[in-house]
N, C-alpha and C positions, 0 to 999 in steps of 0.2 A: 547451858545458857550462855549467850554471847552478849557481853555488856560493853557499854561505852564509858569513857572516863575523860578527865581533863589531861591525861597523859597521852603521849604520841603513839599509843598502841591500844588495840581492843583486846579484851580478855575473854577466854572461854573457860567457864566454871563447870566442873563436873562433880556430881554427887550420886550416891546410891540411896534409893528409898526402898524400904521393905514394908509390906503390909500383908498380914496373914490372919486368917480366921480359923479357930479350932472348933472341933465338934462339941467341946465342953463350954462354949460361949466365950472362950478367951480370945482376945484379939491382940496382935503384936504389931508394932510399927515403929520405925525409926528412920532418921535421915542422917547420913554420914558423908560429910564433905570429902572429896577425893583429891581434886587438883584444880589449880588456876594457872593458866598460861596464855601468852599471846597466840593467836590462831592464824595470822597471816605472815608470810615471809618478811614483809616490811616491818610489821609489828614486832616480830621476834628480834630483828636487828636493832630496832629502837630500844627494846627492853634490855638487850645486852649492852648497848651503849650507856644505859643508865646504871650499869653494874649488876644486872640481873637481880633486882630486888625481889624479896619474897612476896608472893601474891597470896592473898587470902580471900575467901575461905578455901582451905585445902587441908589435906591430912597433916596433922601435927601443928596446925596453927594455934589451936587451943587445947593444951594437954589436959585441962580440967574438964573439957566438954568435947571429947572426940566424936560423940554421936548424941543425938537428942531426938525426942519425940517431935514429929513434924506437924502433927494435927491432933485434934481431940479424937481419940480412938473410938469413942462411943458414937461418933458420927461416921464411922468407916463405911457403913452401908447406906448412907443418905445419898440418894441419886439426884434429888432436886428438892426444893422447898415443899414440904408436905409429903414427900415420898421417901420413906425410910423402911424398907421391907426387912423382915427377919431373914436369916440365911435360908430357912426352909421356904419362905414365901418367894425369895429371889430365885431359888432353884426350880420353883413351880410356875414361873412366868411362861406365857405362851411362846411357841416356836414359829408362829405364823405372823407376818408383819401386821396385817389388819387387826388381828386379835390382840397382839402385843400393844399396838397403838391405843386401842380401846381400853385395855386394862390399865395402862399407865395413866391415861387421861382421867380415869376415875379419881385419881388423887390430886388433880389440878384444880385449884380454886380460881384460876384466872378467867375473866369474862371475855376480854377482847380476843379475837381470833389470832392476831399477831402475837399477843402475849402467850397464848396457849402453845403456839408453834415454837416460840423461843424456849418455853418451859420444857416442852417435849424434847427438843434437841438437847438441852442440858441433861435431862434424865437419860436419854438414849446414849449420849456420849459417856456418861458415867457407867452405864450398863455394860458397855463392851469391854471395860477393863475391870469388871467385877467378877466374883465367882459364879456368875450365871452359867447355865449349860451352853454347850456349843451351839445347839439349835436356837436358843434365845439370842445369842450373840449374832448368829447369822441373820436372824430376823431384824436385829437392831442395825446391822450394816445396811440392809435394804431400806429401812426407815430413814437412815441418815442420807443415803443416796437420793431419796425422793423428797428430802426436806427443802423448803424454800431457800433459794440461794446456793444450793449445793451444786458442785461440779465434780464429775468423776474423771480423774486424770490418770492415765497409765504411764508408767515409766518416769515417775517424778525424779528430780535430781536427788542423789543420795547424800544430801547434807546430813551430818552427824551419823552417817552410815545407814540411813534409812532409804531404801530403794525398793519401790513396789508400786502398788495401785493405791491411789489416794482419793478420798472423798474430801474435797476442798471447799472451804468457806472463805469469807473475806479476811478473817483474822487467824484462821488455823486450818490445818489439814490432818486427817487421820490416815495413816499409812498401813496398808494391809499386804501381806504376802499373797501374791496373785496365784500361787500354786496350792497353798494349804488353807488360805483364809485366816491365818494366824495374825493377830494384831502385832505389828512391829513397833508402833509408837504414835505419838501425837506431836505435831510441830506447830509452833506459833509463827505467824507471818506478819511482817511489817505491811503498811499500806501499799508498798511497792511490790509485795510478794516475796520478799527475801525471808529466809528462815532464820530466826534469831534464838529460838528456844525449842528444846525437844525433850519429850519424855520417852525414853527408849525402853521397851519391854525386853529385859534380859531373859526372863523366864516367867511363866505363869502356868500353874497347874497344882496338882494334889501331891502331898508328901506325907510320909509316915513319921517324919522327923519333926519334933517340936522346935520352933524357932528359938534361938538363944540371942537376946539383945546384947549388944556390946557392953563391956564392963562399964559401970557408972552411968548407964543410960537411964535417965529419970523419966517416969511416966511413959515408958515404952511398952507397957502391958496394961491391959484393962479387961473388964468383963462387960459384955453386952447385956 
């Protein structure tokens, strides 16, 4: 995330988020701050002129809380208001766009067409970063590309290291690897189209290793 402040430099904050679901209905999740630093050459010089003060949140800022639960883990599979599938239901969602749209809208209580489309976009946006099957995620990409206000852009600028094919909306864009279809991340956009926030997908897949939350992490495990 890139933030503004009353200081003569802007700061880029980085953190790691982990969310994992186990076959025994256990869910694990935590947020761990990593670093805060100026992100432009001019900002870096201004920061150094001030004596390079420590910037937080970052690793080591709070020794009593190095990592913490970032959300209510019992809501980990909630895709939109009224749509909270079980892991089994999520894995059984359709892999064809029209059928997926129909299935998702069965859970939508909105009456107005515009509200239903906004609800659907929220659900589909959550779906592509969930433990859904690759086929369901591919169908979700197509639904996003066809959503009202969507624009498909190839070769987006690699801000935060994300360079690929994007499905762009007014306030965000979803970046996909053009060769594999893998989700690279989601970027928040300013009204002028500048990227100020990014969720970068470092890895997403199945593992035989049970996640181990950082020491002292409170409420970082739960059961669905």
